[in-house]
C-alpha positions in Angstrom: 121.1 120.5 91.7 123.2 123.5 90.2 126.1 121.1 89.5 123.7 119.6 86.8 124.2 122.6 84.6 128.1 122.5 84.9 127.9 118.6 84.1 125.8 119.6 81.0 128.4 122.1 79.9 130.9 119.6 80.2 129.0 117.0 78.1 128.2 119.7 75.5 131.8 120.5 75.0 132.7 116.9 74.6 129.9 116.3 72.1 130.7 119.6 70.2 127.7 121.3 71.1 128.3 125.1 71.1 124.9 126.0 72.8 121.4 124.5 73.8 118.0 126.0 73.9 115.8 124.0 76.4 112.1 124.4 76.5 111.0 121.4 78.2 109.8 122.3 81.6 110.8 118.9 83.0 114.2 119.4 81.7 114.1 123.0 83.2 113.1 121.9 86.5 115.8 119.2 86.5 118.5 121.8 85.9 117.2 124.6 87.9 114.5 123.6 90.3 112.0 126.0 88.7 108.3 124.8 89.0 106.5 127.4 86.9 104.5 126.8 83.8 106.6 129.1 81.4 110.5 129.4 81.0 113.4 128.8 78.7 116.9 127.9 79.5 119.8 128.9 77.0 123.0 126.9 77.9 126.6 127.6 76.4 129.8 125.9 77.7 130.4 128.9 79.9 127.1 130.4 80.7 123.3 129.6 81.4 120.5 132.1 81.0 117.0 131.4 82.4 114.2 133.3 80.9 110.6 133.6 82.4 107.9 136.4 82.7 107.0 138.8 85.4 104.6 136.4 87.0 107.5 134.5 88.2 109.8 137.0 89.4 109.8 136.0 93.0 109.4 132.3 92.3 112.4 132.3 90.1 114.5 134.3 92.6 113.7 131.7 95.3 114.2 128.5 93.1 117.0 129.1 90.8 120.7 129.3 92.1 123.5 131.0 91.0 124.6 129.0 88.1 122.0 130.4 85.8 121.4 134.1 85.2 117.7 135.0 85.5 116.0 137.4 82.8 112.5 138.5 83.3 111.0 139.3 79.9 107.7 140.8 78.6 108.2 139.5 75.0 109.7 135.9 74.5 110.4 136.5 70.9 112.2 139.6 71.7 114.3 137.5 74.0 115.2 134.9 71.2 116.0 137.8 69.0 118.4 139.1 71.5 120.1 135.3 71.6 120.0 135.1 67.9 121.9 138.5 67.4 124.9 136.9 69.5 125.1 133.5 67.5 125.2 132.0 64.0 123.5 128.7 65.0 121.6 127.3 67.7 120.8 123.7 68.9 117.4 122.9 70.2 116.0 119.9 72.0 113.2 117.7 70.5 110.6 119.5 72.9 111.1 122.9 71.2 107.7 124.0 69.9 107.1 124.7 66.4 106.6 128.6 66.9 110.0 128.8 68.6 111.7 126.7 66.0 110.3 128.5 63.0 111.1 131.9 64.6 114.6 130.8 65.2 114.9 129.4 61.8 113.9 132.9 60.3 116.5 134.5 62.5 119.2 132.3 62.0 118.5 129.7 59.2 120.9 127.2 61.1 118.8 125.5 63.7 120.0 122.2 64.9 118.2 119.3 66.9 120.2 117.8 69.6 119.9 114.1 68.9 122.8 112.7 71.1 120.8 112.2 74.1 122.7 114.7 76.3 120.0 115.4 78.6 118.2 112.1 78.5 121.1 110.3 79.7 121.8 112.5 82.7 118.2 112.2 83.8 118.2 108.5 83.4 120.8 107.9 86.1 119.2 109.2 89.3 121.0 110.5 92.4 120.2 109.9 95.9 118.0 113.1 96.4 115.9 111.9 93.3 115.6 108.3 94.6 114.2 109.7 97.9 111.7 111.7 96.1 110.6 108.8 93.9 110.3 106.3 97.2 108.2 109.1 98.8 105.7 109.0 96.0 105.6 105.0 96.1 104.7 105.3 99.8 102.0 107.8 98.8 100.6 105.6 96.0 100.6 102.5 98.3 98.8 104.3 101.2 96.4 105.7 98.9 95.7 102.4 97.0 95.1 100.6 100.3 92.8 103.4 101.8 90.7 103.1 98.6 90.0 99.6 98.7 87.0 99.8 100.9 85.4 102.0 98.2 86.4 99.7 95.2 83.2 97.9 94.8 81.0 96.5 92.0 78.1 98.5 90.7 79.8 101.9 90.5 81.6 103.4 87.6 85.4 103.2 86.9 85.5 106.8 87.2 84.4 106.5 90.9 87.1 104.2 91.6 89.8 106.6 89.9 88.4 109.6 91.6 88.6 107.9 95.2 92.2 106.9 94.6 93.4 110.3 93.1 91.7 112.0 96.1 93.6 110.0 98.5 97.0 110.5 96.6 96.5 114.1 97.0 95.4 113.9 100.7 98.7 111.8 101.2 100.9 114.4 99.7 100.9 114.2 95.8 100.5 117.3 93.8 98.7 115.3 91.0 98.5 111.9 89.4 101.5 110.9 87.4 99.1 110.3 84.5 95.3 109.7 83.8 94.5 106.9 86.0 93.7 103.6 84.3 90.7 101.6 85.6 89.9 98.9 83.1 87.1 96.5 84.2 86.0 93.2 82.5 86.4 93.5 78.6 88.1 97.0 79.1 91.0 95.6 80.9 92.1 94.4 77.4 92.7 98.0 76.5 96.3 98.6 77.9 95.7 102.2 78.1 92.0 102.2 79.0 91.6 105.2 81.2 88.6 105.1 83.7 85.2 105.4 81.9 81.7 105.7 82.7 81.5 101.8 82.6 79.9 100.0 85.7 82.3 97.8 87.3 80.3 94.4 87.2 80.5 91.6 90.0 82.9 89.2 88.7 85.1 91.5 86.7 88.8 91.5 86.8 89.8 95.1 87.0 93.3 96.4 86.0 94.2 99.6 88.1 97.3 101.4 86.7 98.1 104.6 88.5 100.8 106.9 90.1 101.3 110.0 92.4 103.6 112.8 91.4 105.0 115.7 93.6 108.3 116.6 91.9 109.0 113.1 90.8 106.4 110.3 89.8 105.5 106.7 90.9 103.8 104.3 88.5 102.3 101.0 89.7 99.5 98.5 88.4 97.7 95.9 90.5 94.9 93.7 89.6 91.6 93.8 91.6 89.3 91.0 91.4 85.5 91.2 92.2 84.9 87.5 92.1 86.4 84.1 91.4 87.7 83.4 87.9 89.9 80.5 87.3 91.0 81.9 83.7 92.0 85.1 85.2 94.0 83.4 87.9 95.8 81.3 85.1 96.6 84.3 83.2 97.7 86.2 86.3 100.0 83.7 87.3 101.8 83.7 83.8 102.1 87.7 84.0 103.4 87.3 87.6 106.0 84.8 86.6 107.1 87.0 83.6 107.4 89.9 85.9 109.6 87.9 88.4 111.9 86.6 85.8 112.5 90.0 84.1 113.1 91.5 87.6 115.6 88.8 88.5 117.5 89.5 85.3 118.0 93.1 86.1 121.4 94.5 87.1 123.9 97.0 85.8 125.6 95.9 82.6 122.5 94.2 80.8 120.9 95.6 77.8 117.2 96.9 78.1 116.4 94.7 75.1 117.5 91.5 76.9 115.3 92.3 79.8 112.4 92.8 77.6 113.2 89.4 76.0 113.0 87.6 79.4 109.4 88.3 79.8 108.3 88.3 76.3 109.9 84.8 75.7 108.2 83.5 78.6 104.8 84.6 77.7 105.3 83.4 74.1 106.3 79.8 75.7 102.7 80.0 77.3 101.1 80.6 74.0 100.1 84.3 74.6 102.9 86.1 72.6 100.3 88.0 70.4 98.4 89.2 73.5 101.5 91.0 75.0 101.5 94.0 72.7 103.5 96.8 74.2 107.0 97.3 75.7 107.9 95.6 78.9 108.6 99.0 80.6 110.0 102.6 80.7 112.3 105.0 82.6 110.5 106.8 85.5 111.5 110.3 87.1 110.2 113.7 86.8 108.1 112.4 84.0 106.3 109.1 84.2 107.6 108.1 80.7 111.4 108.6 80.4 114.5 107.0 78.8 115.6 104.2 78.5 113.0 101.7 77.9 112.5 98.1 78.0 111.5 96.9 74.5 113.0 94.9 71.8 114.8 98.1 70.0 116.3 99.7 72.9 119.9 98.4 73.4 120.8 100.8 76.3 123.1 99.2 78.9 121.6 99.5 82.2 123.5 101.6 85.0 123.3 101.6 88.5 120.4 104.0 89.8 118.3 104.0 86.6 114.7 103.7 87.5 112.3 101.7 85.2 109.0 100.1 85.3 108.6 96.2 84.6 105.0 95.8 83.4 104.2 92.7 81.3 100.5 92.0 80.4 98.3 89.7 78.5 95.2 91.2 76.8 92.4 89.0 75.7 90.0 91.0 73.5 86.4 91.2 74.7 87.2 89.3 77.8 89.7 90.6 80.1 93.3 92.0 80.7 95.8 91.3 83.3 99.0 93.6 83.9 101.1 93.7 86.9 103.8 96.2 87.4 106.8 97.0 89.6 109.1 99.9 89.4 112.8 99.0 90.1 116.1 100.8 90.8 118.9 99.2 88.9 121.8 98.1 91.1 125.2 96.5 90.3 124.1 93.2 91.6 120.3 93.3 91.1 117.6 95.8 91.6 115.6 97.5 94.3 111.7 97.0 93.9 110.1 100.4 94.9 106.6 98.8 94.6 107.6 96.3 97.5 105.7 98.8 99.7 102.5 97.3 98.4 101.0 94.3 100.2 100.4 92.1 97.2 99.9 92.0 93.3 96.3 90.8 93.2 93.6 92.1 95.6 90.2 90.3 96.1 87.2 92.5 97.3 
């Protein structure tokens, strides 16, 4: 993991970035392995200083390697002042908080925002250790979902479905859900981000279940649960599944993200449902559940081997129901690895 700091330093030198102030805890974990709730990392081409407070003295000593100097502080602003006293300008990431930005501006005036994607690009391409951690969370998600199916019944709230699933994920090794669990039954399935609610799941509802488990890294998967027969749901599900399959078959290193999005979007449009697919096709997954790059019409990033992204087409019919099916894939030179292959199927009848 410590080699990542030296890789960042080399990239900074190539891009003419004299220093970088990092506040994102996900980025800090990526570079140092630190899992606490408060920290900063200040990197120059030949040094790295990690700052946290006394609550994390022992933890920092255990988690952070020799590539970063550890400084335990009582006053974060004083620590920033000490940095500012030694430099004339500073570069911050987009995650820099407004308070820190304003304070640095008062001290230096010359505060720049890093906009070349130095860190995003590094995090987008996973190493084998990262892939193993992601695979572990897909096994956790699969085991937890299948264990929950017997409790997924009509007549109870969506929140109860979500609670059962989240409990099982923690029992199977997750630290937390990757995001607020989505359980969208019946008309609520037409809300792409309709997190679980007080709505009762009715007999006959089609239920969109979108969830993930997280330890250090995330999983993300969507499956459809049917609580009764419905030929219209079956028709839409077949279109969505075919769009997913076509997009997945098109994935390989060297292809643009926007081109993968077009494969699924054009197929759904050919079936007359273009206006009902109203979001991007997918996104990167890693330490965070939403990372770069993304599958949408505007992202022209060229895929590289070991990028990890979701493919999640959907059709949402207002006031009726929605269908979304999702795989998460690892890009390979000749295709992709489907991490969600650990699930038995895409549509479950209960």
